[in-house]
Every structure is written in C-alpha cells, then in structure tokens.
C-alpha positions in Angstrom: -5.6 -9.2 2.2 -2.5 -11.0 3.3 -2.2 -13.7 0.8 0.7 -13.3 -1.7 -0.7 -12.6 -5.2 1.0 -13.6 -8.5 1.0 -11.2 -11.4 0.3 -12.5 -14.9 1.7 -11.3 -18.2 0.3 -9.1 -20.9 -3.3 -7.8 -20.7 -4.1 -10.2 -17.8 -1.3 -8.5 -15.9 -2.8 -5.0 -16.4 -6.2 -6.2 -15.4 -4.8 -7.9 -12.3 -2.9 -4.8 -11.2 -5.9 -2.6 -11.7 -8.0 -5.1 -9.7 -5.5 -5.1 -6.9 -5.5 -1.3 -6.9 -9.3 -1.1 -6.8 -9.6 -3.7 -4.1 -7.0 -1.9 -1.9 -8.8 1.5 -2.3 -12.2 -0.2 -1.6 -10.8 -1.6 1.6 -9.4 1.8 2.6 -12.7 3.5 1.9 -14.5 0.9 4.1 -12.0 1.3 7.0 -12.4 5.0 6.8 -16.2 4.8 6.9 -16.1 2.2 9.7 -13.8 4.3 11.8 -15.4 7.7 11.2 -12.6 9.4 9.2 -13.2 13.0 8.5 -12.9 14.5 4.9 -9.5 15.9 5.7 -8.1 12.7 7.3 -5.6 10.8 5.1 -3.7 7.6 4.9 0.0 7.0 5.3 1.1 4.5 2.6 4.2 2.5 3.3 6.1 -0.5 1.8 7.3 -2.9 4.5 9.0 -6.2 5.2 7.3 -8.9 7.2 9.4 -7.9 10.2 8.4 -4.2 9.8 4.7 -5.3 9.8 4.9 -6.6 13.4 5.8 -3.2 14.6 3.4 -1.4 12.4 0.5 -3.5 13.5 1.4 -2.9 17.2 1.6 0.9 16.6 -1.2 1.7 14.1 -4.9 1.0 13.9 -6.8 0.7 11.7 -4.5 -0.8 9.1 -5.0 -2.2 5.6 -2.2 -4.2 4.0 -1.6 -6.4 1.0 1.2 -8.9 0.3 2.3 -9.1 -3.4 5.2 -10.2 -5.5 7.8 -7.4 -5.9 7.0 -6.4 -9.4 3.2 -6.2 -8.7 3.8 -4.5 -5.4 5.7 -1.6 -6.9 3.2 -1.0 -9.5 0.2 -1.2 -7.1 2.0 1.1 -4.6 2.6 3.8 -7.3 -0.9 3.6 -8.6 -2.5 3.7 -5.2 -0.4 6.7 -4.2 -1.6 8.4 -7.4 -5.2 7.6 -6.8 -5.0 9.0 -3.3 -3.4 12.1 -4.8 -0.2 11.6 -2.8 3.1 12.6 -4.4 5.9 10.0 -4.6 9.0 11.0 -2.7 12.3 10.9 -4.6 13.2 7.7 -2.8 9.9 6.1 -3.9 10.4 7.3 -7.5 13.8 5.7 -7.7 12.6 2.3 -6.2 13.1 -0.7 -8.4 11.8 -4.3 -8.2 15.4 -5.3 -7.5 15.4 -2.9 -4.5 12.3 -4.5 -3.1 13.6 -8.0 -3.6 17.0 -7.2 -2.0 15.4 -5.5 1.0 12.8 -8.2 1.5 9.9 -5.8 1.0 6.8 -7.8 0.4 3.9 -5.7 1.7 2.1 -2.4 1.3 0.3 -1.0 4.2 -1.9 2.0 4.9 -2.7 3.5 8.2 -4.1 6.8 9.4 -1.8 9.8 9.1 -1.1 11.2 12.5 -1.6 14.9 12.8 0.7 16.6 15.3 -0.7 19.3 17.5 1.1 22.6 17.8 
C-alpha cells in the first residue's frame, strides 16, 4: 500500500476514509497472523516522511505502511489509533494538516512494538 491516495469530498470522502482504515487494519491483522503475533503483542503506529521510511524499513520488520494526502492521512491515523485502542499523545492530538504538509509527512506506518526486558 504505497501508492498515494486522493480523498474525495462529502459522503464519498467519508466512505473512502473508512475504506482506507479498514484496509490498513486488515493488512495489520494479516501480518500479525503471518508472523505469529501473540494476543498481547501490539503495533507501534507512526507518521513519517519518505526519508524516515528508509530508516524505519531498515530497522523494523514486519511493517505495514500507507501513503496518503495529508488531510486523509491525519484522519486515517487518528481512526486507526482509535480502532487499535491506542491513545493519542498530546502531540498527536494537536497535529494539523498544515503540520503534516510543512514537515513533509506523507505516510503512516505500523511495526511491532518492542518489549524491553528488565
């Protein structure tokens, strides 16, 4: 899922966003099943630039990502976090489409959360 998607207006926009959320969650579920995730394993969700993705791909596996226009990306990110029952940080709550555009953030990625041993 690396092709940029274009959001539509009105009801089509809502349907397109819901579809993107469902596709992303479906892909996460498939990756989790394929890689033997346990019930207590979780995903780290992150917004990233194209440059960030190079490093993330090198350091994390498996990974699911999607590239969207900024307005759709922010909505999909917030909805996926909600569906995964992950709270938005204060920084994430305050994000705007202008912030994403200014910072060049074009992708959302998910990779397994690393558990640190004590």
